[in-house]
N, C-alpha and C positions, 0 to 999 in steps of 0.2 A: 383730402381729408375724408375719412369714413363718416357717412351720415346714417343715423338711426332714426326711425320713427318710434314714437312712444304711445302705446295704447293703454288706457286705464279707465276704469269706471270711477276711480277716485272715491271709493266707498269708506275709507278709514284712514287713520293716521299712518298706518304701514305703507299705504300707497304714496303718501307725501314723503315719508322717510326714504323709501326706495328711490323715488324720483330725485330727491335732494342729493342722496349719496351718489347717484349716477352723474348728476349735473356737476357736483363738486369734483369728482374724479375726472370728468372731461375738462373742466376748467383748469385743473391743475396740470393737465397733460399726462396724467397717469394712463388715461385712455385717449389715444390720439384720434379724436373724432368729435362729433357734435350731435346734438339732438336737433333734427331738422324741424320737427313739429311734435306737438302733443295732441293726440286725439282722445276725446272723452265722450262716451255715449250717455252723458247727462248734460242737459242744457243749464245755463246759468239760472240760479233760483230753484232748481229742481230738488236738491237736498243740501243741507248745511255742509255735510262732509265733502261732497263733490265741489261745492263752491270754494271750500278751503283749498282743495287740490288745484282747482283752476287758478286761484289767486297765487298759489306757490309757483305755478308755471309762468304766469304772466309777470310776476315779480322778477323773474330771471330773463325776461324779454324773449321768450321762446314762442313762436307762433302757436296759437291754440285754436283747434278746430273742434266744434261740438256738433253732435247730432243725436237727439234723444232717442233712446230705444224703448221708450215707455210703451208705445203701441205693440212693439214686438214682444216685450216682456209680458204684456197682458195676454197675448195669444199663447205664449209659452205656458203661463199659469193655467190657462183654460184648456191646455192640451188640444188646441185647435188643429184640425187636419191640414190647415194651410201654413203651418209653421215653416216648413221647408221652403216654400215659395216666398214667404214673408222674410225669412232670414236672408235669402239670396237677394231680394229686392233692397233690403236694408244695407247689405254690404255693397251693392252696386252704387247706392247713394254715397256711402262712405268713400269708396274708391274715387268717385267723381269729385268729391270735396278735396281729396288729397292728390289729385293728378298733377298739380304743378310743383309738388315737392320731389326732391331727387332721391329720397331714402327708399331703398328697396327692401332693407331688413327692418322689420317691425318688431319691437319688443313688447310682448304681452305682459304687462306689469300690473296685475290686479284687474285685468279686463274680464268681466264676468259673463260674457256671451260666448257661446259656441260659435266658431266662425264657419262660414260657408266654403264650399269648394272654390267659388269665385274668388274670395279673398285669398285663399291659399295659393291660387294660381298667380295672383297679382303680386303678392309680397311673400318674402320668406319670413314667416312668423315664428319668433322664438318664444317658447313657453317653459315655465318651471314645473317640474313634477318631483315630488318628494320620495323618489326611489331610484335606484341605480338602473341602467339599461337592462331590460329583461326582468326587472323586479315587479313587485305588486302594482296593480292599477287601482284607481279610485281616488277618493279624497284623502287628505293627509291623515285623517283619523283612521280611515279604512286601511291605509298602508301600514300604520303603526301596529294595529291589531293583527294584520296578516303576518307581519314580521315576528310578532310574539307567538302566534299560533304555530308557525313553522319552525320555531327555535332558531331563527336566523343568526348567523355568525357575523354579519356585517349589514350596514345600512348606508344610506347616502341620498343623493338627489341628482337630477340631471336637468339640463336645458335640452329641449328637443324641438324639432319643427312641429308647429301646431298643424293639425289636420282636423277635418270634420269629425273623425272618429277619435273620441277622447283618449288621451294618453297613448296614442298609437303611432305618432310621428317618429321619424328617424332621430336617434340620439345625436346631440351636437356636442355637449360637454357634460362631465359628471365628476363627482367626488365620491369616495368611499371612506368609511371609518369602521373600526371593529366594534362588535357588540360583546366582546369578552375582555376580561381583565378586572383589575381592582374596583373600577367604577361600576361594572355591570354584573359581575359574578354573584354578589350578594342579592341583587335584585332578581336575577334568574332563579336563585335558590328559593327566595321568598315566593315567587310565582309558582314554583314547583310544589311548595307546601300547600299553597292555596288550591292548586289544581287537584290535590288529593281529596279535597272536600267538595269542590264544585267545579263546573266546567267554565271555560273562558268566557262564554256568553254571559253567565251569571256574574262573573267578576267585572266584566265590562259594564253591565247594567248597574251594579252596585257602586263601583269606584270611578268608572269613566276615565277621564283624562288625568285624574289624580293618582291612578295606579302607579306606583313608584317606577317600575320598569318602563311603562308607557311614557311617563313624564320625562325620564332621563333620555330615552331614545329621541323623543321629539326635541328636547332642549339641545342636544348635540347636533341634530340635523338642522334645526332652525338657525343656530348661530353661524352656520356655514352657508346659508342660502344667499345672503347679500354678497359675500365674497365670490361665490360661484357666478352670480349674475354679472358682477363688475368685471371679473377676470375673463368671462366669456366675451364680453364686449372688447376688452383690451386685446385678447389674443386674436379676435376676428379683425379688429382695426389694424393690428400689427402684421396681418397676413400670415399668422402661424398656421392657419387653416383657412379653407374657403368653403363657402356654403353653396350648395346647389339644391334643387328640389328633391334630390335623392338623399341628401344628408351632407356629411362632412367629407371634404377631400383634403388629404394631407400629401404633399409632394405629388400631386396629380392622381392619387389613388383614393378611391372611396373607402372610408373607414366605417364599417357598419355599426360598430359599438361606440363611435364618437371619439372625442378627444379628452384624455384623462387629465383633469386639473387638480387631482388630489394633493400633490406636493405643493402646487402653487397656493391652494386654499389654506393648507396648514401653515405655510410661510406667511401668508397674509395675516392670519390670526395671531401670529407671534408679534 
């Protein structure tokens, strides 16, 4: 049975919802595997949100390992020159705490720390990024604005191997969806009218995430995120592809662009 590790900072309800969805899909056999452990970088009592997350994991009788990153986060906030060394030391402690578990693939599910090269070498760390392989980098907000600025014809998201360089790891799985058609064309036209009067930065400052095209792209991307994560675990557990530090291998061959789950995601949504 395929074993996954689960890394989360447990900072909000979405972290609980994703964990719960994964656990239910594993329990039902939809994903033929198990969660070997949950790791959280918040200690019990540190925040109400992470306490709720830890309780959700414990209620499902999954081993829970915690190690607070409070000191590391303080150094990050202060932009301390020793951040790199401190990050490596923190991850060494995490690895020591997890050494007796057999899961080599770790799912980064709302884990709010940049991971060190040491952790990347120890585990194959799966992370979600809200753009297709080769697409925009940055936060999901930055990605949405970049898509709009470039007049993109499609959007999507991918699971990729996490590396110390943000959003730069090899793609693992992905989905795409079109940004043209009845749902999108009127919103593109509305944006074009506004751009005749002001630039995109001004629109961004005034409307932010409520801008109709921005909101629609995000909505369509967001509702496919959970299916992408769950189907990635399913296909991995069913040996439809294999993971190596270089990325996805299909039938013994490296696939630089990852494994396309677009059709599976759309079927799941139905």
